[in-house]
Predicted model as a PDB file, atoms N, CA, C, CB and O in Angstrom, pLDDT in the B-factor column:
MODEL        1                                                                  
ATOM      1  N   MET A   1      19.059  25.396 -69.940  1.00 79.00           N  
ATOM      2  CA  MET A   1      20.138  25.083 -68.982  1.00 79.00           C  
ATOM      3  C   MET A   1      21.098  24.568 -70.355  1.00 79.00           C  
ATOM      4  CB  MET A   1      19.695  23.784 -67.547  1.00 79.00           C  
ATOM      5  O   MET A   1      20.910  23.749 -71.254  1.00 79.00           O  
ATOM      6  N   THR A   2      21.895  25.239 -70.102  1.00 91.00           N  
ATOM      7  CA  THR A   2      22.943  24.730 -70.816  1.00 91.00           C  
ATOM      8  C   THR A   2      23.683  23.247 -70.569  1.00 91.00           C  
ATOM      9  CB  THR A   2      23.830  25.702 -70.668  1.00 91.00           C  
ATOM     10  O   THR A   2      23.316  22.674 -69.544  1.00 91.00           O  
ATOM     11  N   LEU A   3      24.437  22.727 -71.189  1.00 81.00           N  
ATOM     12  CA  LEU A   3      25.418  21.516 -71.064  1.00 81.00           C  
ATOM     13  C   LEU A   3      26.289  21.668 -70.026  1.00 81.00           C  
ATOM     14  CB  LEU A   3      26.247  21.276 -72.256  1.00 81.00           C  
ATOM     15  O   LEU A   3      26.423  20.818 -69.145  1.00 81.00           O  
ATOM     16  N   GLU A   4      26.999  22.887 -70.083  1.00 84.00           N  
ATOM     17  CA  GLU A   4      27.910  23.004 -69.142  1.00 84.00           C  
ATOM     18  C   GLU A   4      27.166  23.225 -67.704  1.00 84.00           C  
ATOM     19  CB  GLU A   4      28.853  24.122 -69.553  1.00 84.00           C  
ATOM     20  O   GLU A   4      27.581  22.882 -66.596  1.00 84.00           O  
ATOM     21  N   ASP A   5      26.381  23.657 -67.917  1.00 82.00           N  
ATOM     22  CA  ASP A   5      25.271  24.277 -66.319  1.00 82.00           C  
ATOM     23  C   ASP A   5      24.910  22.728 -65.933  1.00 82.00           C  
ATOM     24  CB  ASP A   5      23.254  25.553 -66.753  1.00 82.00           C  
ATOM     25  O   ASP A   5      25.357  22.267 -64.883  1.00 82.00           O  
ATOM     26  N   SER A   6      24.250  22.086 -66.630  1.00 82.00           N  
ATOM     27  CA  SER A   6      23.990  20.355 -66.275  1.00 82.00           C  
ATOM     28  C   SER A   6      25.191  19.533 -65.780  1.00 82.00           C  
ATOM     29  CB  SER A   6      23.520  19.493 -67.676  1.00 82.00           C  
ATOM     30  O   SER A   6      25.121  18.725 -64.855  1.00 82.00           O  
ATOM     31  N   LEU A   7      26.008  19.741 -66.299  1.00 82.00           N  
ATOM     32  CA  LEU A   7      27.620  18.966 -66.142  1.00 82.00           C  
ATOM     33  C   LEU A   7      27.512  19.722 -64.756  1.00 82.00           C  
ATOM     34  CB  LEU A   7      29.288  19.428 -67.464  1.00 82.00           C  
ATOM     35  O   LEU A   7      26.757  19.000 -64.106  1.00 82.00           O  
ATOM     36  N   LYS A   8      27.795  20.569 -64.131  1.00 83.00           N  
ATOM     37  CA  LYS A   8      28.069  21.755 -62.944  1.00 83.00           C  
ATOM     38  C   LYS A   8      27.179  20.873 -62.440  1.00 83.00           C  
ATOM     39  CB  LYS A   8      27.747  23.601 -63.017  1.00 83.00           C  
ATOM     40  O   LYS A   8      27.769  19.873 -62.028  1.00 83.00           O  
ATOM     41  N   VAL A   9      25.896  20.815 -62.283  1.00 84.00           N  
ATOM     42  CA  VAL A   9      24.811  20.423 -61.205  1.00 84.00           C  
ATOM     43  C   VAL A   9      25.456  18.968 -61.399  1.00 84.00           C  
ATOM     44  CB  VAL A   9      22.887  20.705 -61.555  1.00 84.00           C  
ATOM     45  O   VAL A   9      26.527  18.897 -60.796  1.00 84.00           O  
ATOM     46  N   GLU A  10      25.253  18.284 -61.788  1.00 88.00           N  
ATOM     47  CA  GLU A  10      25.497  16.687 -61.536  1.00 88.00           C  
ATOM     48  C   GLU A  10      26.982  16.551 -61.133  1.00 88.00           C  
ATOM     49  CB  GLU A  10      25.187  15.691 -62.973  1.00 88.00           C  
ATOM     50  O   GLU A  10      27.342  15.375 -61.078  1.00 88.00           O  
ATOM     51  N   ARG A  11      28.064  17.585 -60.799  1.00 88.00           N  
ATOM     52  CA  ARG A  11      29.277  17.358 -60.464  1.00 88.00           C  
ATOM     53  C   ARG A  11      29.102  17.530 -59.000  1.00 88.00           C  
ATOM     54  CB  ARG A  11      30.287  18.205 -61.164  1.00 88.00           C  
ATOM     55  O   ARG A  11      29.487  16.684 -58.192  1.00 88.00           O  
ATOM     56  N   LYS A  12      28.372  18.911 -58.592  1.00 88.00           N  
ATOM     57  CA  LYS A  12      27.833  18.956 -57.481  1.00 88.00           C  
ATOM     58  C   LYS A  12      27.128  17.778 -56.544  1.00 88.00           C  
ATOM     59  CB  LYS A  12      27.121  19.783 -57.744  1.00 88.00           C  
ATOM     60  O   LYS A  12      27.156  17.742 -55.314  1.00 88.00           O  
ATOM     61  N   GLU A  13      26.451  16.768 -57.486  1.00 90.00           N  
ATOM     62  CA  GLU A  13      25.711  16.058 -56.927  1.00 90.00           C  
ATOM     63  C   GLU A  13      26.400  14.757 -56.758  1.00 90.00           C  
ATOM     64  CB  GLU A  13      24.563  16.061 -57.547  1.00 90.00           C  
ATOM     65  O   GLU A  13      25.790  13.889 -56.134  1.00 90.00           O  
ATOM     66  N   TRP A  14      27.478  14.516 -57.181  1.00 90.00           N  
ATOM     67  CA  TRP A  14      28.228  13.444 -57.314  1.00 90.00           C  
ATOM     68  C   TRP A  14      29.224  13.789 -55.917  1.00 90.00           C  
ATOM     69  CB  TRP A  14      28.961  13.335 -58.918  1.00 90.00           C  
ATOM     70  O   TRP A  14      29.506  12.903 -55.111  1.00 90.00           O  
ATOM     71  N   LEU A  15      29.651  15.062 -55.789  1.00 89.00           N  
ATOM     72  CA  LEU A  15      30.609  15.532 -54.602  1.00 89.00           C  
ATOM     73  C   LEU A  15      30.014  15.070 -53.553  1.00 89.00           C  
ATOM     74  CB  LEU A  15      30.868  17.048 -54.401  1.00 89.00           C  
ATOM     75  O   LEU A  15      30.390  14.180 -52.790  1.00 89.00           O  
ATOM     76  N   ALA A  16      28.807  15.875 -53.527  1.00 88.00           N  
ATOM     77  CA  ALA A  16      27.647  15.575 -52.285  1.00 88.00           C  
ATOM     78  C   ALA A  16      27.553  14.015 -51.991  1.00 88.00           C  
ATOM     79  CB  ALA A  16      25.961  16.117 -52.776  1.00 88.00           C  
ATOM     80  O   ALA A  16      27.704  13.501 -50.882  1.00 88.00           O  
ATOM     81  N   GLU A  17      27.325  13.475 -52.966  1.00 90.00           N  
ATOM     82  CA  GLU A  17      27.070  11.832 -52.355  1.00 90.00           C  
ATOM     83  C   GLU A  17      28.388  10.959 -51.787  1.00 90.00           C  
ATOM     84  CB  GLU A  17      26.444  10.816 -53.708  1.00 90.00           C  
ATOM     85  O   GLU A  17      28.335  10.094 -50.912  1.00 90.00           O  
ATOM     86  N   GLY A  18      29.838  11.502 -52.660  1.00 89.00           N  
ATOM     87  CA  GLY A  18      31.035  11.149 -52.505  1.00 89.00           C  
ATOM     88  C   GLY A  18      31.234  11.423 -50.741  1.00 89.00           C  
ATOM     89  O   GLY A  18      31.431  10.492 -49.961  1.00 89.00           O  
ATOM     90  N   ARG A  19      31.141  12.820 -50.332  1.00 90.00           N  
ATOM     91  CA  ARG A  19      31.397  13.151 -49.093  1.00 90.00           C  
ATOM     92  C   ARG A  19      30.555  12.468 -48.304  1.00 90.00           C  
ATOM     93  CB  ARG A  19      31.353  14.434 -48.875  1.00 90.00           C  
ATOM     94  O   ARG A  19      31.098  11.831 -47.402  1.00 90.00           O  
ATOM     95  N   ALA A  20      28.949  12.393 -48.407  1.00 88.00           N  
ATOM     96  CA  ALA A  20      27.857  11.474 -47.626  1.00 88.00           C  
ATOM     97  C   ALA A  20      28.654  10.013 -47.261  1.00 88.00           C  
ATOM     98  CB  ALA A  20      26.337  11.148 -48.737  1.00 88.00           C  
ATOM     99  O   ALA A  20      28.810   9.606 -46.110  1.00 88.00           O  
ATOM    100  N   GLU A  21      29.168   9.248 -48.599  1.00 89.00           N  
ATOM    101  CA  GLU A  21      29.683   7.739 -48.378  1.00 89.00           C  
ATOM    102  C   GLU A  21      30.433   8.239 -47.462  1.00 89.00           C  
ATOM    103  CB  GLU A  21      30.441   6.790 -49.558  1.00 89.00           C  
ATOM    104  O   GLU A  21      29.976   8.136 -46.323  1.00 89.00           O  
ATOM    105  N   GLY A  22      31.903   8.987 -47.623  1.00 89.00           N  
ATOM    106  CA  GLY A  22      33.093   8.854 -46.645  1.00 89.00           C  
ATOM    107  C   GLY A  22      32.528   9.301 -45.274  1.00 89.00           C  
ATOM    108  O   GLY A  22      33.075   8.802 -44.291  1.00 89.00           O  
ATOM    109  N   ARG A  23      31.644  10.058 -45.094  1.00 90.00           N  
ATOM    110  CA  ARG A  23      31.699  10.063 -43.869  1.00 90.00           C  
ATOM    111  C   ARG A  23      30.732   9.031 -43.063  1.00 90.00           C  
ATOM    112  CB  ARG A  23      31.513  11.340 -43.580  1.00 90.00           C  
ATOM    113  O   ARG A  23      30.668   8.931 -41.838  1.00 90.00           O  
ATOM    114  N   ALA A  24      29.926   8.216 -44.113  1.00 83.00           N  
ATOM    115  CA  ALA A  24      29.279   7.037 -43.033  1.00 83.00           C  
ATOM    116  C   ALA A  24      30.477   6.079 -43.207  1.00 83.00           C  
ATOM    117  CB  ALA A  24      27.541   6.196 -43.511  1.00 83.00           C  
ATOM    118  O   ALA A  24      30.681   5.390 -42.207  1.00 83.00           O  
ATOM    119  N   GLU A  25      31.162   5.912 -44.052  1.00 85.00           N  
ATOM    120  CA  GLU A  25      32.798   5.035 -44.058  1.00 85.00           C  
ATOM    121  C   GLU A  25      33.217   5.241 -42.836  1.00 85.00           C  
ATOM    122  CB  GLU A  25      34.124   5.594 -45.132  1.00 85.00           C  
ATOM    123  O   GLU A  25      33.096   4.330 -42.016  1.00 85.00           O  
ATOM    124  N   GLY A  26      33.831   6.557 -42.444  1.00 83.00           N  
ATOM    125  CA  GLY A  26      34.592   6.941 -41.564  1.00 83.00           C  
ATOM    126  C   GLY A  26      33.855   6.787 -39.871  1.00 83.00           C  
ATOM    127  O   GLY A  26      34.496   6.781 -38.820  1.00 83.00           O  
ATOM    128  N   ARG A  27      32.367   6.673 -40.022  1.00 89.00           N  
ATOM    129  CA  ARG A  27      31.634   6.358 -38.625  1.00 89.00           C  
ATOM    130  C   ARG A  27      31.981   5.068 -38.484  1.00 89.00           C  
ATOM    131  CB  ARG A  27      30.004   6.533 -38.523  1.00 89.00           C  
ATOM    132  O   ARG A  27      32.381   4.668 -37.391  1.00 89.00           O  
ATOM    133  N   VAL A  28      31.877   4.211 -39.593  1.00 87.00           N  
ATOM    134  CA  VAL A  28      31.891   2.816 -39.076  1.00 87.00           C  
ATOM    135  C   VAL A  28      33.246   2.584 -38.861  1.00 87.00           C  
ATOM    136  CB  VAL A  28      31.271   1.743 -39.998  1.00 87.00           C  
ATOM    137  O   VAL A  28      33.439   1.764 -37.964  1.00 87.00           O  
ATOM    138  N   GLU A  29      34.443   3.117 -39.484  1.00 89.00           N  
ATOM    139  CA  GLU A  29      35.919   2.896 -39.065  1.00 89.00           C  
ATOM    140  C   GLU A  29      36.011   2.892 -37.645  1.00 89.00           C  
ATOM    141  CB  GLU A  29      36.890   3.972 -39.604  1.00 89.00           C  
ATOM    142  O   GLU A  29      36.530   2.060 -36.900  1.00 89.00           O  
ATOM    143  N   GLY A  30      35.423   3.958 -37.392  1.00 91.00           N  
ATOM    144  CA  GLY A  30      35.703   4.668 -36.131  1.00 91.00           C  
ATOM    145  C   GLY A  30      34.970   3.847 -34.676  1.00 91.00           C  
ATOM    146  O   GLY A  30      35.313   3.991 -33.503  1.00 91.00           O  
ATOM    147  N   ARG A  31      34.008   3.081 -35.162  1.00 93.00           N  
ATOM    148  CA  ARG A  31      33.338   2.164 -34.135  1.00 93.00           C  
ATOM    149  C   ARG A  31      34.379   0.927 -34.156  1.00 93.00           C  
ATOM    150  CB  ARG A  31      31.642   1.696 -34.580  1.00 93.00           C  
ATOM    151  O   ARG A  31      34.814   0.343 -33.163  1.00 93.00           O  
ATOM    152  N   PHE A  32      34.677   0.662 -35.492  1.00 93.00           N  
ATOM    153  CA  PHE A  32      35.707  -0.622 -35.134  1.00 93.00           C  
ATOM    154  C   PHE A  32      37.046  -0.287 -34.622  1.00 93.00           C  
ATOM    155  CB  PHE A  32      36.022  -1.504 -36.412  1.00 93.00           C  
ATOM    156  O   PHE A  32      37.729  -1.078 -33.970  1.00 93.00           O  
ATOM    157  N   GLU A  33      37.346   0.720 -34.885  1.00 93.00           N  
ATOM    158  CA  GLU A  33      38.525   1.263 -34.163  1.00 93.00           C  
ATOM    159  C   GLU A  33      38.142   1.566 -32.491  1.00 93.00           C  
ATOM    160  CB  GLU A  33      39.001   2.716 -34.986  1.00 93.00           C  
ATOM    161  O   GLU A  33      39.022   1.494 -31.633  1.00 93.00           O  
ATOM    162  N   SER A  34      37.103   1.818 -32.249  1.00 94.00           N  
ATOM    163  CA  SER A  34      36.782   1.860 -30.732  1.00 94.00           C  
ATOM    164  C   SER A  34      36.536   0.398 -30.147  1.00 94.00           C  
ATOM    165  CB  SER A  34      35.426   2.783 -30.467  1.00 94.00           C  
ATOM    166  O   SER A  34      36.905   0.155 -28.998  1.00 94.00           O  
ATOM    167  N   VAL A  35      36.032  -0.394 -30.777  1.00 95.00           N  
ATOM    168  CA  VAL A  35      36.213  -2.196 -30.786  1.00 95.00           C  
ATOM    169  C   VAL A  35      37.687  -2.150 -30.128  1.00 95.00           C  
ATOM    170  CB  VAL A  35      36.209  -3.167 -32.700  1.00 95.00           C  
ATOM    171  O   VAL A  35      37.959  -2.012 -28.935  1.00 95.00           O  
ATOM    172  N   ASP A  36      38.423  -2.278 -31.045  1.00 94.00           N  
ATOM    173  CA  ASP A  36      39.943  -2.374 -30.962  1.00 94.00           C  
ATOM    174  C   ASP A  36      40.435  -2.192 -29.372  1.00 94.00           C  
ATOM    175  CB  ASP A  36      40.637  -1.142 -31.964  1.00 94.00           C  
ATOM    176  O   ASP A  36      40.842  -3.070 -28.612  1.00 94.00           O  
ATOM    177  N   ARG A  37      40.255  -0.695 -29.109  1.00 95.00           N  
ATOM    178  CA  ARG A  37      40.544  -0.057 -28.181  1.00 95.00           C  
ATOM    179  C   ARG A  37      39.952  -0.275 -27.021  1.00 95.00           C  
ATOM    180  CB  ARG A  37      40.480   0.938 -28.465  1.00 95.00           C  
ATOM    181  O   ARG A  37      40.396   0.263 -26.007  1.00 95.00           O  
ATOM    182  N   ILE A  38      38.778  -1.154 -26.977  1.00 94.00           N  
ATOM    183  CA  ILE A  38      37.745  -1.539 -25.789  1.00 94.00           C  
ATOM    184  C   ILE A  38      38.481  -3.073 -25.497  1.00 94.00           C  
ATOM    185  CB  ILE A  38      35.763  -1.613 -26.360  1.00 94.00           C  
ATOM    186  O   ILE A  38      38.755  -3.507 -24.378  1.00 94.00           O  
ATOM    187  N   VAL A  39      38.695  -3.687 -26.649  1.00 94.00           N  
ATOM    188  CA  VAL A  39      39.214  -5.280 -26.684  1.00 94.00           C  
ATOM    189  C   VAL A  39      40.984  -5.269 -26.058  1.00 94.00           C  
ATOM    190  CB  VAL A  39      39.134  -5.966 -28.688  1.00 94.00           C  
ATOM    191  O   VAL A  39      41.531  -6.072 -25.303  1.00 94.00           O  
ATOM    192  N   ALA A  40      41.466  -4.182 -26.641  1.00 94.00           N  
ATOM    193  CA  ALA A  40      42.871  -4.049 -26.034  1.00 94.00           C  
ATOM    194  C   ALA A  40      43.261  -3.719 -24.545  1.00 94.00           C  
ATOM    195  CB  ALA A  40      43.460  -3.069 -26.734  1.00 94.00           C  
ATOM    196  O   ALA A  40      44.234  -4.042 -23.864  1.00 94.00           O  
ATOM    197  N   SER A  41      42.037  -2.887 -24.266  1.00 95.00           N  
ATOM    198  CA  SER A  41      41.953  -2.536 -22.942  1.00 95.00           C  
ATOM    199  C   SER A  41      41.866  -3.608 -21.738  1.00 95.00           C  
ATOM    200  CB  SER A  41      40.878  -1.748 -22.911  1.00 95.00           C  
ATOM    201  O   SER A  41      42.312  -3.543 -20.592  1.00 95.00           O  
ATOM    202  N   GLY A  42      41.108  -4.655 -22.424  1.00 95.00           N  
ATOM    203  CA  GLY A  42      40.878  -5.968 -21.408  1.00 95.00           C  
ATOM    204  C   GLY A  42      39.737  -5.917 -20.940  1.00 95.00           C  
ATOM    205  O   GLY A  42      39.380  -6.806 -20.167  1.00 95.00           O  
ATOM    206  N   LEU A  43      38.797  -4.779 -21.312  1.00 92.00           N  
ATOM    207  CA  LEU A  43      37.842  -4.379 -20.210  1.00 92.00           C  
ATOM    208  C   LEU A  43      36.432  -5.330 -20.799  1.00 92.00           C  
ATOM    209  CB  LEU A  43      37.589  -2.404 -20.123  1.00 92.00           C  
ATOM    210  O   LEU A  43      35.427  -5.428 -20.094  1.00 92.00           O  
ATOM    211  N   THR A  44      36.531  -6.021 -22.229  1.00 94.00           N  
ATOM    212  CA  THR A  44      35.534  -7.046 -22.537  1.00 94.00           C  
ATOM    213  C   THR A  44      36.143  -7.721 -23.791  1.00 94.00           C  
ATOM    214  CB  THR A  44      34.010  -6.425 -22.790  1.00 94.00           C  
ATOM    215  O   THR A  44      37.170  -7.361 -24.366  1.00 94.00           O  
ATOM    216  N   ASP A  45      35.374  -8.714 -24.106  1.00 94.00           N  
ATOM    217  CA  ASP A  45      35.783  -9.152 -25.291  1.00 94.00           C  
ATOM    218  C   ASP A  45      35.216  -8.579 -26.699  1.00 94.00           C  
ATOM    219  CB  ASP A  45      35.566 -10.439 -25.195  1.00 94.00           C  
ATOM    220  O   ASP A  45      34.344  -7.710 -26.673  1.00 94.00           O  
ATOM    221  N   GLU A  46      35.711  -9.066 -27.904  1.00 94.00           N  
ATOM    222  CA  GLU A  46      34.992  -8.421 -28.854  1.00 94.00           C  
ATOM    223  C   GLU A  46      33.368  -8.226 -29.347  1.00 94.00           C  
ATOM    224  CB  GLU A  46      35.538  -8.852 -29.654  1.00 94.00           C  
ATOM    225  O   GLU A  46      32.731  -7.265 -29.780  1.00 94.00           O  
ATOM    226  N   VAL A  47      33.030  -9.697 -29.040  1.00 95.00           N  
ATOM    227  CA  VAL A  47      31.648  -9.772 -29.279  1.00 95.00           C  
ATOM    228  C   VAL A  47      30.949  -8.522 -28.271  1.00 95.00           C  
ATOM    229  CB  VAL A  47      31.112 -11.400 -28.922  1.00 95.00           C  
ATOM    230  O   VAL A  47      30.365  -7.489 -28.600  1.00 95.00           O  
ATOM    231  N   LYS A  48      31.161  -8.887 -27.391  1.00 96.00           N  
ATOM    232  CA  LYS A  48      30.313  -7.773 -26.304  1.00 96.00           C  
ATOM    233  C   LYS A  48      30.937  -6.165 -26.692  1.00 96.00           C  
ATOM    234  CB  LYS A  48      30.766  -8.212 -24.277  1.00 96.00           C  
ATOM    235  O   LYS A  48      30.236  -5.188 -26.427  1.00 96.00           O  
ATOM    236  N   ALA A  49      32.207  -6.004 -27.292  1.00 95.00           N  
ATOM    237  CA  ALA A  49      31.994  -4.635 -27.192  1.00 95.00           C  
ATOM    238  C   ALA A  49      31.510  -4.325 -28.431  1.00 95.00           C  
ATOM    239  CB  ALA A  49      33.140  -3.843 -26.813  1.00 95.00           C  
ATOM    240  O   ALA A  49      31.025  -3.199 -28.539  1.00 95.00           O  
ATOM    241  N   CYS A  50      31.516  -5.043 -29.408  1.00 95.00           N  
ATOM    242  CA  CYS A  50      30.529  -5.048 -30.874  1.00 95.00           C  
ATOM    243  C   CYS A  50      29.165  -4.573 -30.512  1.00 95.00           C  
ATOM    244  CB  CYS A  50      30.302  -6.681 -31.625  1.00 95.00           C  
ATOM    245  O   CYS A  50      28.591  -3.545 -30.871  1.00 95.00           O  
ATOM    246  N   GLU A  51      28.620  -5.867 -29.452  1.00 95.00           N  
ATOM    247  CA  GLU A  51      27.321  -5.209 -29.136  1.00 95.00           C  
ATOM    248  C   GLU A  51      27.116  -4.113 -28.657  1.00 95.00           C  
ATOM    249  CB  GLU A  51      26.711  -5.753 -28.465  1.00 95.00           C  
ATOM    250  O   GLU A  51      26.239  -3.400 -29.143  1.00 95.00           O  
ATOM    251  N   VAL A  52      27.893  -3.686 -27.551  1.00 93.00           N  
ATOM    252  CA  VAL A  52      27.350  -2.520 -27.088  1.00 93.00           C  
ATOM    253  C   VAL A  52      27.730  -1.232 -28.262  1.00 93.00           C  
ATOM    254  CB  VAL A  52      27.981  -2.285 -25.523  1.00 93.00           C  
ATOM    255  O   VAL A  52      27.219  -0.140 -28.013  1.00 93.00           O  
ATOM    256  N   LEU A  53      28.451  -1.321 -29.295  1.00 93.00           N  
ATOM    257  CA  LEU A  53      28.743  -0.174 -30.000  1.00 93.00           C  
ATOM    258  C   LEU A  53      27.872  -0.129 -30.978  1.00 93.00           C  
ATOM    259  CB  LEU A  53      30.015  -0.072 -30.462  1.00 93.00           C  
ATOM    260  O   LEU A  53      27.767   0.878 -31.679  1.00 93.00           O  
ATOM    261  N   GLY A  54      27.116  -1.233 -31.161  1.00 92.00           N  
ATOM    262  CA  GLY A  54      26.339  -1.231 -32.453  1.00 92.00           C  
ATOM    263  C   GLY A  54      27.233  -1.932 -33.650  1.00 92.00           C  
ATOM    264  O   GLY A  54      27.033  -1.675 -34.836  1.00 92.00           O  
ATOM    265  N   VAL A  55      27.834  -2.478 -33.376  1.00 93.00           N  
ATOM    266  CA  VAL A  55      28.532  -2.723 -34.973  1.00 93.00           C  
ATOM    267  C   VAL A  55      28.481  -4.548 -34.866  1.00 93.00           C  
ATOM    268  CB  VAL A  55      30.669  -1.880 -35.188  1.00 93.00           C  
ATOM    269  O   VAL A  55      28.764  -5.290 -33.926  1.00 93.00           O  
ATOM    270  N   GLU A  56      27.966  -4.861 -36.338  1.00 94.00           N  
ATOM    271  CA  GLU A  56      27.811  -6.441 -36.606  1.00 94.00           C  
ATOM    272  C   GLU A  56      29.244  -6.853 -36.167  1.00 94.00           C  
ATOM    273  CB  GLU A  56      27.416  -6.932 -38.353  1.00 94.00           C  
ATOM    274  O   GLU A  56      30.208  -6.117 -36.377  1.00 94.00           O  
ATOM    275  N   ILE A  57      29.369  -8.343 -35.405  1.00 95.00           N  
ATOM    276  CA  ILE A  57      30.518  -9.056 -35.146  1.00 95.00           C  
ATOM    277  C   ILE A  57      31.237  -9.460 -36.812  1.00 95.00           C  
ATOM    278  CB  ILE A  57      30.030 -10.467 -34.126  1.00 95.00           C  
ATOM    279  O   ILE A  57      32.440  -9.283 -37.006  1.00 95.00           O  
ATOM    280  N   ASN A  58      30.565  -9.859 -37.617  1.00 95.00           N  
ATOM    281  CA  ASN A  58      31.070 -10.240 -38.763  1.00 95.00           C  
ATOM    282  C   ASN A  58      31.875  -9.146 -39.640  1.00 95.00           C  
ATOM    283  CB  ASN A  58      29.996 -10.768 -39.441  1.00 95.00           C  
ATOM    284  O   ASN A  58      32.952  -9.404 -40.178  1.00 95.00           O  
ATOM    285  N   ASP A  59      31.317  -8.073 -39.708  1.00 93.00           N  
ATOM    286  CA  ASP A  59      32.073  -6.757 -40.362  1.00 93.00           C  
ATOM    287  C   ASP A  59      33.159  -6.284 -39.604  1.00 93.00           C  
ATOM    288  CB  ASP A  59      31.154  -5.517 -40.520  1.00 93.00           C  
ATOM    289  O   ASP A  59      34.022  -5.578 -40.124  1.00 93.00           O  
ATOM    290  N   TYR A  60      33.195  -6.662 -38.236  1.00 94.00           N  
ATOM    291  CA  TYR A  60      34.250  -6.385 -37.369  1.00 94.00           C  
ATOM    292  C   TYR A  60      35.553  -7.296 -37.520  1.00 94.00           C  
ATOM    293  CB  TYR A  60      33.708  -6.485 -36.024  1.00 94.00           C  
ATOM    294  O   TYR A  60      36.727  -6.953 -37.378  1.00 94.00           O  
ATOM    295  N   ARG A  61      35.062  -8.477 -37.826  1.00 94.00           N  
ATOM    296  CA  ARG A  61      36.226  -9.386 -38.047  1.00 94.00           C  
ATOM    297  C   ARG A  61      36.555  -9.610 -39.659  1.00 94.00           C  
ATOM    298  CB  ARG A  61      35.885 -10.831 -37.323  1.00 94.00           C  
ATOM    299  O   ARG A  61      37.414 -10.451 -39.926  1.00 94.00           O  
ATOM    300  N   GLU A  62      35.954  -8.944 -40.673  1.00 94.00           N  
ATOM    301  CA  GLU A  62      36.153  -8.820 -41.618  1.00 94.00           C  
ATOM    302  C   GLU A  62      37.325  -7.531 -41.854  1.00 94.00           C  
ATOM    303  CB  GLU A  62      34.940  -8.828 -42.091  1.00 94.00           C  
ATOM    304  O   GLU A  62      38.274  -7.573 -42.637  1.00 94.00           O  
ATOM    305  N   TYR A  63      36.972  -6.452 -40.982  1.00 92.00           N  
ATOM    306  CA  TYR A  63      37.862  -5.380 -40.832  1.00 92.00           C  
ATOM    307  C   TYR A  63      39.120  -5.757 -40.309  1.00 92.00           C  
ATOM    308  CB  TYR A  63      37.327  -4.405 -40.048  1.00 92.00           C  
ATOM    309  O   TYR A  63      40.150  -5.547 -40.950  1.00 92.00           O  
ATOM    310  N   VAL A  64      39.123  -6.271 -39.247  1.00 92.00           N  
ATOM    311  CA  VAL A  64      40.530  -6.915 -38.808  1.00 92.00           C  
ATOM    312  C   VAL A  64      41.111  -7.776 -39.735  1.00 92.00           C  
ATOM    313  CB  VAL A  64      40.447  -7.724 -37.570  1.00 92.00           C  
ATOM    314  O   VAL A  64      42.332  -7.694 -39.871  1.00 92.00           O  
ATOM    315  N   ALA A  65      40.412  -8.687 -40.486  1.00 93.00           N  
ATOM    316  CA  ALA A  65      41.298  -9.788 -41.076  1.00 93.00           C  
ATOM    317  C   ALA A  65      41.869  -8.543 -42.345  1.00 93.00           C  
ATOM    318  CB  ALA A  65      40.251 -11.545 -41.735  1.00 93.00           C  
ATOM    319  O   ALA A  65      43.005  -8.862 -42.698  1.00 93.00           O  
ATOM    320  N   ASN A  66      41.394  -7.311 -43.050  1.00 90.00           N  
ATOM    321  CA  ASN A  66      41.638  -6.652 -44.254  1.00 90.00           C  
ATOM    322  C   ASN A  66      42.503  -5.416 -43.591  1.00 90.00           C  
ATOM    323  CB  ASN A  66      40.186  -6.245 -45.140  1.00 90.00           C  
ATOM    324  O   ASN A  66      42.886  -4.539 -44.364  1.00 90.00           O  
ATOM    325  N   LYS A  67      42.816  -5.313 -42.239  1.00 81.00           N  
ATOM    326  CA  LYS A  67      43.443  -3.936 -41.755  1.00 81.00           C  
ATOM    327  C   LYS A  67      45.188  -3.977 -41.930  1.00 81.00           C  
ATOM    328  CB  LYS A  67      42.984  -3.687 -39.969  1.00 81.00           C  
ATOM    329  O   LYS A  67      45.989  -3.044 -41.985  1.00 81.00           O  
ATOM    330  N   ASN A  68      45.387  -5.389 -41.987  1.00 65.00           N  
ATOM    331  CA  ASN A  68      46.739  -5.396 -42.034  1.00 65.00           C  
ATOM    332  C   ASN A  68      47.368  -5.376 -43.573  1.00 65.00           C  
ATOM    333  CB  ASN A  68      47.160  -6.606 -41.247  1.00 65.00           C  
ATOM    334  O   ASN A  68      48.588  -5.380 -43.742  1.00 65.00           O  
TER     335      ASN A  68                                                      
ENDMDL                                                                          
END                                                                             
């Protein structure tokens, strides 16, 4: 395998890893946004919404603090 081939393989691996990380972050952010919508609708408080959606309350609160 040439150096160029090796670099192509590495690049594909990095891209796949980056996509996987992006998807995971997107899923977490989607859950945070769901908590926002549930709380804004008045159905329940953030603690219960996080519990139902499987979100750590401290992670959600950090998200809220940093989203502005």
